C-alpha positions as CSV (number, residue, x, y, z in Angstrom):
1,X,107.8,86.8,-6.0
2,X,107.9,89.7,-3.4
3,X,106.4,93.0,-4.7
4,X,108.4,95.7,-2.9
5,X,105.6,98.2,-3.6
6,X,103.2,96.2,-1.6
7,X,105.3,95.7,1.6
8,X,104.2,97.4,4.9
9,X,107.3,99.4,5.8
10,X,106.2,99.7,9.5
11,X,106.0,96.0,9.8
12,X,109.4,95.6,8.3
13,X,110.9,98.1,10.7
14,X,109.2,96.1,13.5
15,X,110.9,92.9,12.3
16,X,114.2,94.6,12.2
17,X,113.7,95.9,15.8
18,X,112.7,92.5,16.9
19,X,116.0,91.0,15.4
20,X,118.5,93.7,16.3
21,X,116.8,96.0,18.7
22,X,116.1,99.8,18.2
23,X,119.8,100.5,17.4
24,X,122.5,98.7,15.6
25,X,126.2,99.8,16.2
26,X,128.0,99.4,12.9
27,X,129.6,101.4,10.1
28,X,127.3,102.6,7.3
29,X,128.0,99.8,4.8
30,X,128.3,97.0,7.4
31,X,125.1,98.0,9.1
32,X,123.3,98.3,5.8
33,X,124.5,94.8,4.9
34,X,123.5,93.3,8.2
35,X,120.0,94.9,8.0
36,X,119.7,93.6,4.4
37,X,120.6,90.0,5.6
38,X,118.0,90.2,8.4
39,X,115.3,91.1,6.0
40,X,116.3,88.6,3.4
41,X,116.1,85.8,6.1
42,X,112.9,87.2,7.5
43,X,111.0,87.5,4.2
44,X,112.9,84.7,2.5
45,X,113.6,87.0,-0.4
46,X,116.7,87.6,-2.5
47,X,119.5,89.9,-1.3
48,X,118.5,92.2,-4.1
49,X,115.0,92.5,-3.0
50,X,116.1,93.0,0.6
51,X,118.6,95.7,-0.5
52,X,115.7,97.5,-2.2
53,X,113.6,97.4,0.9
54,X,116.5,98.7,3.1
55,X,117.0,101.5,0.6
56,X,113.2,102.3,0.9
57,X,113.2,102.1,4.7
58,X,116.2,104.5,4.7
59,X,114.7,106.9,2.3
60,X,111.3,106.9,4.1
61,X,113.0,107.5,7.4
62,X,112.2,104.2,9.2
63,X,116.0,103.5,9.6
64,X,118.6,106.1,9.9
65,X,122.4,106.4,10.0
66,X,124.0,109.7,11.0
67,X,125.0,111.9,8.0
68,X,126.5,115.2,7.4
69,X,124.9,118.2,5.8
70,X,126.4,117.2,2.4
71,X,124.5,113.8,2.9
72,X,127.8,111.9,3.4
73,X,128.2,109.5,6.3
74,X,130.8,109.5,9.0
75,X,133.5,106.8,8.9
76,X,133.5,104.1,11.5
77,X,130.9,102.7,13.9
78,X,127.9,104.8,14.7
79,X,124.3,103.9,15.7
80,X,121.8,102.9,13.1
81,X,118.4,104.0,14.5
82,X,115.5,101.7,13.7
83,X,112.2,103.3,14.3
84,X,108.6,102.1,14.5
85,X,107.7,104.8,12.0
86,X,109.5,107.5,10.1
87,X,112.2,109.0,12.3
88,X,111.9,112.8,12.5
């Protein structure tokens, strides 16, 4: 079983970049689902584990979707950024 705590986030971000590139044009939820599916296939893990990893990557700044000051996200397609490390 995959231990989320033991995963190298930088290598996961690299795997996402290799599959989808440095950006992904999608809405917030659609993009998050696409990234989750890529990780689930790459790691051969459950959707739930991949979802946790996407959440962690987002919280740690390796992936980013535009957001407003109140932490809500704009509607519609925007660019998900996928960094090699935490995005500043």
